[in-house]
MDTraj code that builds the backbone (N, CA, C; nanometers):
import mdtraj as md
import numpy as np

residues = "MET PRO SER ARG SER THR ARG ARG ILE THR ALA ALA VAL LEU THR VAL GLY ALA ALA LEU GLY ALA THR ALA LEU PRO ALA THR ALA ASP SER SER HIS GLN GLN ALA ARG ARG SER HIS VAL GLU ILE SER ALA VAL GLN TYR ASP SER PRO GLY TYR ASP SER ARG SER ASN ARG SER LEU ASN LYS GLU TRP VAL ASP ILE THR ASN THR GLY ARG ARG ALA VAL ASN LEU GLN GLY TRP THR LEU SER ASP GLU ASP GLY ARG THR TYR THR PHE ARG HIS TYR ARG LEU ASP GLY HIS ALA THR VAL ARG VAL HIS THR GLY GLU GLY ARG ASP ASN HIS HIS HIS LEU TYR GLN ASP ARG SER HIS TYR VAL TRP ASP ASN ARG SER ASP THR ALA THR LEU ARG ASN ASP ASN GLY ARG ARG ILE ASP ASP GLU SER TRP GLY ARG GLY HIS GLY GLY GLY HIS HIS HIS ARG".split()
xyz = np.array([
    [0.0923, -0.1093, -0.0155],
    [0.0082, 0.0117, -0.0106],
    [0.1094, 0.1127, 0.0046],
    [0.0588, 0.2187, -0.0787],
    [0.1362, 0.3612, -0.1049],
    [0.1275, 0.4086, 0.0402],
    [0.2567, 0.4868, 0.0856],
    [0.2431, 0.5713, 0.1769],
    [0.1487, 0.7035, 0.1594],
    [0.1222, 0.7585, 0.2774],
    [0.0360, 0.8818, 0.2654],
    [0.0983, 0.9773, 0.1786],
    [0.2157, 1.0200, 0.1984],
    [0.3128, 1.1163, 0.1203],
    [0.3294, 1.1010, -0.0194],
    [0.3303, 0.9608, -0.0711],
    [0.3319, 0.9144, -0.2096],
    [0.1914, 0.9433, -0.2569],
    [0.0915, 0.9227, -0.1920],
    [-0.0741, 0.9572, -0.2509],
    [-0.0714, 1.1030, -0.2689],
    [-0.0426, 1.1888, -0.1801],
    [-0.0271, 1.3471, -0.1781],
    [0.0343, 1.3961, -0.2969],
    [0.1687, 1.3231, -0.3236],
    [0.2402, 1.3722, -0.4370],
    [0.1546, 1.3423, -0.5698],
    [0.1146, 1.2169, -0.5379],
    [0.0693, 1.1733, -0.6743],
    [-0.0544, 1.2713, -0.7109],
    [-0.1413, 1.3004, -0.6059],
    [-0.2701, 1.3635, -0.6244],
    [-0.2102, 1.5327, -0.6608],
    [-0.1150, 1.5680, -0.6170],
    [-0.0741, 1.7059, -0.6463],
    [-0.0128, 1.7076, -0.7975],
    [0.0504, 1.5909, -0.8416],
    [0.0951, 1.5834, -0.9936],
    [-0.0416, 1.5770, -1.0658],
    [-0.1276, 1.4957, -1.0459],
    [-0.2478, 1.4998, -1.1531],
    [-0.3191, 1.6305, -1.1296],
    [-0.3228, 1.7068, -1.0320],
    [-0.3893, 1.8296, -1.0168],
    [-0.3269, 1.9229, -1.1186],
    [-0.1893, 1.9350, -1.1064],
    [-0.1060, 2.0280, -1.1772],
    [-0.1216, 2.0066, -1.3399],
    [-0.1137, 1.8557, -1.3493],
    [-0.1289, 1.8160, -1.4812],
    [-0.2655, 1.8528, -1.5456],
    [-0.3783, 1.8196, -1.4689],
    [-0.5095, 1.8900, -1.5230],
    [-0.5025, 2.0401, -1.5507],
    [-0.4556, 2.1076, -1.4417],
    [-0.4631, 2.2653, -1.4662],
    [-0.3761, 2.2804, -1.5813],
    [-0.2514, 2.2272, -1.6239],
    [-0.1705, 2.2601, -1.7482],
    [-0.2455, 2.2203, -1.8633],
    [-0.3029, 2.1054, -1.8641],
    [-0.3863, 2.0507, -1.9733],
    [-0.5191, 2.1508, -2.0132],
    [-0.5811, 2.1995, -1.9018],
    [-0.6866, 2.2865, -1.9206],
    [-0.6547, 2.4193, -1.9960],
    [-0.5147, 2.4754, -1.9447],
    [-0.4736, 2.5995, -2.0084],
    [-0.4227, 2.5812, -2.1550],
    [-0.3658, 2.4523, -2.1745],
    [-0.3020, 2.4212, -2.3135],
    [-0.4099, 2.4101, -2.4077],
    [-0.5335, 2.3554, -2.3819],
    [-0.6284, 2.3236, -2.4884],
    [-0.6860, 2.4527, -2.5633],
    [-0.7031, 2.5692, -2.4883],
    [-0.7641, 2.6846, -2.5782],
    [-0.6577, 2.7341, -2.6582],
    [-0.5008, 2.7492, -2.6149],
    [-0.4185, 2.8062, -2.6944],
    [-0.3942, 2.7007, -2.8250],
    [-0.4121, 2.5949, -2.8225],
    [-0.3882, 2.4841, -2.9183],
    [-0.5313, 2.5059, -3.0167],
    [-0.6416, 2.5181, -2.9669],
    [-0.7497, 2.5415, -3.0541],
    [-0.7441, 2.6619, -3.1124],
    [-0.6989, 2.7824, -3.0370],
    [-0.6858, 2.9162, -3.1011],
    [-0.5951, 2.9028, -3.2146],
    [-0.4633, 2.8292, -3.2217],
    [-0.3916, 2.8194, -3.3190],
    [-0.4320, 2.7585, -3.4380],
    [-0.4842, 2.6536, -3.4173],
    [-0.5408, 2.5926, -3.5220],
    [-0.6644, 2.6570, -3.6165],
    [-0.7423, 2.7457, -3.5279],
    [-0.8127, 2.8303, -3.5810],
    [-0.7617, 2.9256, -3.6843],
    [-0.6630, 2.9910, -3.6100],
    [-0.5763, 3.0934, -3.6868],
    [-0.5002, 3.0377, -3.8219],
    [-0.4633, 2.8989, -3.8016],
    [-0.3948, 2.8397, -3.9341],
    [-0.5057, 2.8283, -4.0510],
    [-0.6436, 2.7691, -3.9741],
    [-0.7205, 2.7650, -4.0853],
    [-0.7638, 2.8902, -4.1571],
    [-0.7834, 2.9732, -4.0755],
    [-0.8261, 3.1193, -4.1489],
    [-0.7302, 3.1427, -4.2614],
    [-0.5719, 3.1288, -4.2319],
    [-0.4691, 3.1825, -4.3100],
    [-0.4681, 3.0865, -4.4209],
    [-0.5092, 2.9801, -4.4184],
    [-0.4806, 2.8727, -4.5212],
    [-0.5775, 2.8901, -4.6427],
    [-0.6538, 2.9869, -4.6477],
    [-0.7726, 3.0087, -4.7497],
    [-0.7005, 3.0596, -4.8714],
    [-0.5710, 3.1015, -4.8801],
    [-0.4857, 3.1506, -4.9900],
    [-0.3903, 3.0350, -5.0353],
    [-0.4015, 3.0277, -5.1645],
    [-0.3231, 2.9225, -5.2076],
    [-0.2720, 2.9423, -5.3619],
    [-0.1708, 2.8556, -5.3843],
    [-0.1217, 2.8832, -5.5421],
    [-0.2203, 2.7873, -5.5938],
    [-0.2972, 2.8348, -5.7098],
    [-0.4032, 2.7571, -5.7824],
    [-0.3526, 2.7181, -5.9098],
    [-0.2603, 2.7731, -5.9648],
    [-0.2000, 2.7368, -6.1052],
    [-0.0743, 2.7885, -6.1324],
    [-0.0102, 2.7147, -6.2249],
    [0.1274, 2.7804, -6.2582],
    [0.1500, 2.7379, -6.3961],
    [0.1803, 2.8681, -6.4896],
    [0.2160, 2.8426, -6.6237],
    [0.3638, 2.8805, -6.6046],
    [0.4714, 2.7637, -6.5980],
    [0.5909, 2.7827, -6.5729],
    [0.6807, 2.7854, -6.7352],
    [0.6153, 2.7215, -6.8205],
    [0.6726, 2.7463, -6.9538],
    [0.5869, 2.8071, -7.0535],
    [0.6667, 2.9410, -7.0676],
    [0.5918, 3.0178, -7.1656],
    [0.5521, 2.9532, -7.2950],
    [0.4327, 2.9472, -7.3447],
    [0.3921, 2.9038, -7.4755],
    [0.4817, 2.9778, -7.5909],
    [0.5229, 2.8809, -7.6961],
    [0.6083, 2.9300, -7.7772],
    [0.7679, 2.9361, -7.7656],
    [0.8307, 3.0022, -7.8460],
    [0.9508, 3.0247, -7.8516],
    [1.0048, 3.1132, -7.7138],
    [1.0965, 3.0891, -7.6272],
    [1.1393, 3.1561, -7.5148],
    [1.2397, 3.2681, -7.5655],
    [1.1667, 3.3753, -7.6247],
    [1.2413, 3.4747, -7.6663],
    [1.2846, 3.5824, -7.5845],
    [1.2429, 3.5783, -7.4557],
    [1.2602, 3.6822, -7.3508],
    [1.2050, 3.8034, -7.3781],
    [1.1153, 3.8216, -7.4772],
    [1.0404, 3.9532, -7.4956],
    [0.9376, 3.9547, -7.4021],
    [0.9068, 4.0886, -7.3647],
    [0.7956, 4.1023, -7.2415],
    [0.6782, 4.0436, -7.2805],
    [0.6266, 4.0068, -7.3996],
    [0.5118, 3.9313, -7.4134],
    [0.5261, 3.7935, -7.3595],
    [0.6353, 3.7411, -7.3971],
    [0.6741, 3.5851, -7.3636],
    [0.6973, 3.5742, -7.2319],
    [0.7701, 3.6743, -7.1460],
    [0.7881, 3.6736, -7.0079],
    [0.6421, 3.6874, -6.9437],
    [0.5477, 3.7566, -6.9923],
    [0.4158, 3.7648, -6.9265],
    [0.3189, 3.6538, -6.9505],
    [0.3660, 3.5696, -7.0349],
    [0.2814, 3.4282, -7.0461],
    [0.3289, 3.3386, -6.9581],
    [0.4502, 3.3661, -6.8785],
    [0.4807, 3.2831, -6.7555],
    [0.4257, 3.3429, -6.6225],
    [0.3410, 3.2779, -6.5608],
    [0.2662, 3.3205, -6.4537],
    [0.2246, 3.2249, -6.3451],
    [0.2065, 3.3022, -6.2251],
    [0.1507, 3.1937, -6.1147],
    [0.0068, 3.2678, -6.0723],
    [-0.0923, 3.1722, -6.0407],
    [-0.2152, 3.2335, -6.0104],
    [-0.2302, 3.2201, -5.8443],
    [-0.2580, 3.3035, -5.7504],
    [-0.2988, 3.3048, -5.6194],
    [-0.4359, 3.3183, -5.6078],
    [-0.4847, 3.2376, -5.5366],
    [-0.6366, 3.2499, -5.5007],
    [-0.6529, 3.2345, -5.3586],
    [-0.7664, 3.3332, -5.3275],
    [-0.8282, 3.3242, -5.1902],
    [-0.9553, 3.2376, -5.2056],
    [-0.9669, 3.1317, -5.1273],
    [-1.0993, 3.0581, -5.1236],
    [-1.1713, 3.1071, -5.0372],
    [-1.1280, 3.1759, -4.9240],
    [-1.2333, 3.2275, -4.8267],
    [-1.3107, 3.3456, -4.8977],
    [-1.3946, 3.3709, -4.7955],
    [-1.5011, 3.4807, -4.8109],
    [-1.4466, 3.6214, -4.7698],
    [-1.3509, 3.6399, -4.6805],
    [-1.2744, 3.7370, -4.6461],
    [-1.1544, 3.7784, -4.7385],
    [-1.1472, 3.9194, -4.7632],
    [-1.0246, 3.9702, -4.8252],
    [-0.9060, 3.9562, -4.7269],
    [-0.7781, 3.9200, -4.7940],
    [-0.6409, 3.9063, -4.7269],
    [-0.5616, 4.0117, -4.8049],
    [-0.4877, 4.0761, -4.6783],
    [-0.3800, 4.1933, -4.7171],
    [-0.2593, 4.0834, -4.7469],
    [-0.2333, 4.0995, -4.8762],
    [-0.0934, 4.0342, -4.9101],
    [0.0369, 4.1276, -4.9008],
    [0.0314, 4.2294, -4.8267],
    [0.1342, 4.3248, -4.8052],
    [0.2527, 4.2449, -4.7480],
    [0.3676, 4.2425, -4.8058],
    [0.4838, 4.1758, -4.7429],
    [0.5044, 4.0250, -4.7942],
    [0.4021, 3.9611, -4.8592],
    [0.3912, 3.8278, -4.8762],
    [0.4874, 3.8179, -4.9848],
    [0.5472, 3.6465, -5.0013],
    [0.6421, 3.6508, -5.1284],
    [0.6074, 3.5360, -5.1849],
    [0.6663, 3.5466, -5.3034],
    [0.6630, 3.4261, -5.4189],
    [0.7925, 3.4083, -5.4674],
    [0.8404, 3.2822, -5.4431],
    [0.9794, 3.2567, -5.4813],
    [0.9983, 3.1314, -5.5263],
    [1.1190, 3.1114, -5.6259],
    [1.1513, 2.9874, -5.6905],
    [1.2532, 2.9251, -5.6063],
    [1.2958, 2.7973, -5.6432],
    [1.4018, 2.7338, -5.5651],
    [1.5424, 2.7687, -5.5631],
    [1.5617, 2.8820, -5.6606],
    [1.6981, 2.9575, -5.6708],
    [1.6795, 3.0804, -5.5881],
    [1.5772, 3.1040, -5.5108],
    [1.5598, 3.2211, -5.4254],
    [1.5199, 3.3611, -5.4946],
    [1.4934, 3.3503, -5.6260],
    [1.4389, 3.4839, -5.6986],
    [1.2873, 3.4791, -5.6146],
    [1.2750, 3.6099, -5.5749],
    [1.1539, 3.6526, -5.4842],
    [1.0578, 3.7638, -5.5388],
    [0.9425, 3.7754, -5.5376],
    [0.8732, 3.8593, -5.5735],
    [0.7979, 3.8959, -5.4404],
    [0.8038, 4.0317, -5.3816],
    [0.7291, 4.0578, -5.2730],
    [0.6095, 4.1405, -5.3160],
    [0.4836, 4.1077, -5.2530],
    [0.3741, 4.1685, -5.2635],
    [0.3785, 4.3099, -5.2067],
    [0.3439, 4.4253, -5.2726],
    [0.3099, 4.5641, -5.2010],
    [0.1851, 4.6101, -5.2336],
    [0.1200, 4.6512, -5.1227],
    [-0.0283, 4.7208, -5.1390],
    [-0.1157, 4.6632, -5.2157],
    [-0.1222, 4.5383, -5.1907],
    [-0.2235, 4.4466, -5.2567],
    [-0.3199, 4.3728, -5.1573],
    [-0.4549, 4.3704, -5.1838],
    [-0.5394, 4.3093, -5.1106],
    [-0.6084, 4.2145, -5.2044],
    [-0.6235, 4.0921, -5.1689],
    [-0.6815, 3.9888, -5.2501],
    [-0.8328, 3.9676, -5.1949],
    [-0.9279, 3.9905, -5.2765],
    [-1.0508, 3.9771, -5.2302],
    [-1.0882, 3.8233, -5.1952],
    [-1.2136, 3.8058, -5.1341],
    [-1.2549, 3.6777, -5.1148],
    [-1.3197, 3.6221, -5.2281],
    [-1.2877, 3.4771, -5.2609],
    [-1.3216, 3.4201, -5.3519],
    [-1.2634, 3.4771, -5.5027],
    [-1.1316, 3.5302, -5.4893],
    [-1.0925, 3.5848, -5.6097],
    [-0.9352, 3.5416, -5.6351],
    [-0.8892, 3.5456, -5.7458],
    [-0.7698, 3.5143, -5.7928],
    [-0.6912, 3.6161, -5.8636],
    [-0.5570, 3.6271, -5.8372],
    [-0.4653, 3.7378, -5.8939],
    [-0.3639, 3.6725, -5.9835],
    [-0.3132, 3.6985, -6.0933],
    [-0.2260, 3.6547, -6.1699],
    [-0.0914, 3.7029, -6.1666],
    [0.0174, 3.6442, -6.1021],
    [0.1416, 3.7274, -6.0908],
    [0.2407, 3.6870, -6.2276],
    [0.2518, 3.7768, -6.2988],
    [0.3368, 3.7590, -6.4308],
    [0.4759, 3.7798, -6.3972],
    [0.5782, 3.7387, -6.4855],
    [0.7099, 3.7508, -6.4679],
    [0.7549, 3.8804, -6.5211],
    [0.7087, 3.9243, -6.6508],
    [0.7492, 4.0316, -6.7096],
    [0.7056, 4.1887, -6.6444],
    [0.6918, 4.2903, -6.7425],
    [0.6706, 4.4091, -6.7005],
    [0.5171, 4.4324, -6.7401],
    [0.4671, 4.5328, -6.6453],
    [0.3242, 4.5577, -6.6774],
    [0.2623, 4.6567, -6.6009],
    [0.1505, 4.6918, -6.5945],
    [0.0768, 4.7814, -6.5080],
    [-0.0204, 4.6998, -6.4140],
    [0.0267, 4.7076, -6.2820],
    [-0.0477, 4.6278, -6.1891],
    [-0.1956, 4.6727, -6.1847],
    [-0.2878, 4.5809, -6.1734],
    [-0.4441, 4.6152, -6.1505],
    [-0.4933, 4.5005, -6.0621],
    [-0.6170, 4.5100, -6.0275],
    [-0.6641, 4.4221, -5.9280],
    [-0.6619, 4.2688, -5.9583],
    [-0.6515, 4.2436, -6.0895],
    [-0.6338, 4.0874, -6.1333],
    [-0.5014, 4.0340, -6.1947],
    [-0.4251, 4.1561, -6.2186],
    [-0.2994, 4.1233, -6.2611],
    [-0.1698, 4.2004, -6.1918],
    [-0.0729, 4.1238, -6.1412],
    [0.0496, 4.1953, -6.0890],
    [0.1734, 4.1401, -6.1870],
    [0.2704, 4.2337, -6.1901],
    [0.3944, 4.2188, -6.2756],
    [0.5106, 4.2320, -6.1772],
    [0.6048, 4.1251, -6.1852],
    [0.7316, 4.1126, -6.1171],
    [0.8263, 4.2126, -6.1718],
    [0.8037, 4.2602, -6.3003],
    [0.8960, 4.3540, -6.3878],
    [1.0295, 4.2915, -6.3858],
    [1.0333, 4.1492, -6.4420],
    [1.1730, 4.0949, -6.4499],
    [1.1962, 4.0991, -6.6084],
    [1.3343, 4.0846, -6.6252],
    [1.3722, 4.0742, -6.7828],
    [1.4102, 3.9351, -6.8193],
    [1.4106, 3.8548, -6.7099],
    [1.4479, 3.7235, -6.7477],
    [1.3479, 3.6190, -6.6776],
    [1.3224, 3.4918, -6.7438],
    [1.2237, 3.3919, -6.6699],
    [1.2699, 3.3664, -6.5319],
    [1.1642, 3.3365, -6.4691],
    [1.1809, 3.2753, -6.3250],
    [1.1712, 3.1538, -6.3045],
    [1.0661, 3.0832, -6.3625],
    [1.0251, 2.9463, -6.3263],
    [1.1074, 2.8539, -6.4379],
    [1.1719, 2.7545, -6.3858],
    [1.2369, 2.6529, -6.4547],
    [1.1314, 2.5725, -6.5278],
    [1.1475, 2.5350, -6.6589],
    [1.0587, 2.4624, -6.7524],
    [1.0589, 2.3091, -6.7021],
    [1.2078, 2.2616, -6.6600],
    [1.1961, 2.1205, -6.6325],
    [1.1808, 2.0800, -6.5023],
    [1.2019, 2.1652, -6.3954],
    [1.1774, 2.1292, -6.2373],
    [1.1851, 2.2453, -6.1516],
    [1.1006, 2.2848, -6.1037],
    [1.0901, 2.3904, -5.9997],
    [1.0043, 2.3739, -5.8822],
    [1.0048, 2.4937, -5.7914],
    [0.8951, 2.4967, -5.6891],
    [0.8741, 2.6215, -5.6782],
    [0.7164, 2.6663, -5.6648],
    [0.6862, 2.8199, -5.6469],
    [0.6393, 2.8044, -5.5120],
    [0.6969, 2.8889, -5.4208],
    [0.6448, 2.8835, -5.2865],
    [0.5927, 3.0215, -5.2229],
    [0.5023, 3.0163, -5.1775],
    [0.4116, 3.1279, -5.1295],
    [0.4321, 3.1450, -4.9764],
    [0.4869, 3.2571, -4.9371],
    [0.4957, 3.2812, -4.7862],
    [0.4287, 3.4008, -4.7427],
    [0.3808, 3.4054, -4.6007],
    [0.2956, 3.5100, -4.5623],
    [0.4061, 3.6432, -4.5154],
    [0.3569, 3.7420, -4.4594],
    [0.4597, 3.8394, -4.4231],
    [0.5402, 3.8115, -4.2838],
    [0.5028, 3.7147, -4.2289],
    [0.5975, 3.6478, -4.1303],
    [0.7097, 3.5459, -4.1744],
    [0.7001, 3.5143, -4.3046],
    [0.7944, 3.4164, -4.3623],
    [0.7363, 3.2627, -4.3493],
    [0.6186, 3.2505, -4.3000],
    [0.5680, 3.1088, -4.2972],
    [0.4983, 3.0811, -4.4232],
    [0.5490, 2.9557, -4.4478],
    [0.5080, 2.8887, -4.5808],
    [0.3592, 2.8646, -4.5869],
    [0.2878, 2.9409, -4.6819],
    [0.1510, 2.9028, -4.6851],
    [0.1044, 2.7933, -4.7918],
    [0.1890, 2.7861, -4.8984],
    [0.1457, 2.6941, -5.0059],
    [0.2760, 2.6808, -5.0921],
    [0.2865, 2.5767, -5.1638],
    [0.3958, 2.5655, -5.2690],
    [0.3271, 2.4694, -5.3932],
    [0.3805, 2.4715, -5.5040],
    [0.3484, 2.4064, -5.6082],
    [0.4689, 2.3578, -5.6893],
    [0.5026, 2.2367, -5.6970],
    [0.6191, 2.1792, -5.7466],
    [0.5888, 2.0950, -5.8897],
    [0.7145, 2.0980, -5.9819],
    [0.6566, 2.0187, -6.1133],
    [0.8234, 1.9689, -6.1565],
    [0.8129, 1.8682, -6.2387],
    [0.9418, 1.8281, -6.3028],
    [1.0106, 1.7077, -6.2242],
    [1.1193, 1.6953, -6.2694],
    [1.2039, 1.5797, -6.2484],
    [1.2274, 1.5832, -6.0860],
    [1.2046, 1.4642, -6.0377],
    [1.2339, 1.4664, -5.8705],
    [1.0986, 1.5293, -5.7845],
    [1.0028, 1.5799, -5.8438],
    [0.8881, 1.6447, -5.7975],
    [0.7760, 1.5652, -5.8059],
    [0.7869, 1.4495, -5.8769],
    [0.6576, 1.3568, -5.9120],
    [0.5224, 1.4277, -5.9782],
    [0.5753, 1.5548, -6.0514],
    [0.4628, 1.6096, -6.1279],
    [0.4214, 1.7377, -6.0158],
    [0.3158, 1.8097, -6.0739],
    [0.2533, 1.9211, -5.9975],
    [0.1680, 1.8858, -5.8855],
    [0.1929, 1.9196, -5.7661],
    [0.1228, 1.9066, -5.6486],
    [0.1507, 2.0228, -5.5433],
    [0.0357, 2.0298, -5.4543],
    [0.0438, 2.1168, -5.3488],
    [0.0830, 2.0699, -5.2349],
    [0.1593, 2.1517, -5.1391],
    [0.2098, 2.1276, -5.0003],
    [0.1521, 2.2222, -4.9106],
    [0.0642, 2.2008, -4.8193],
    [0.0314, 2.2971, -4.7138],
    [0.0751, 2.2527, -4.5839],
])
top = md.Topology()
chain = top.add_chain()
for i, resn in enumerate(residues, 1):
    res = top.add_residue(resn, chain, resSeq=i)
    for name in ("N", "CA", "C"):
        top.add_atom(name, md.element.get_by_symbol(name[0]), res)
traj = md.Trajectory(xyz[None], top)
């Protein structure tokens, strides 16, 4: 039979454990709720191989693009978010708010930004035709989504 002091210690440990468990639960639930809200933005399509001859003309560069879609109802401020390739070439969103249930196309070349089209203003292609990964990160640097294609990637697929 356990001693009286062993029973008291066991009771104290169980009480502390129950108290810690009760306080940890809301934090965990709150974190997953925030993650669920943030995950409404995703890479919905990538045109990594500009159709036709790769002439590096602005027209050809702009036929290389990534679509970013907000599947949620509420608008998301993309200020400070980034879109990058495996080599570290990075586009940073500035002063852009993506409406709920909307898509913005991010082109590689030059152009005039508007509500449905943004331009990286580059003079070289970003996305490798054979194998690459487009990664979308929020303003805190947290990976939101990525899309991979080609050798070693098993074709196009999302990771969240």
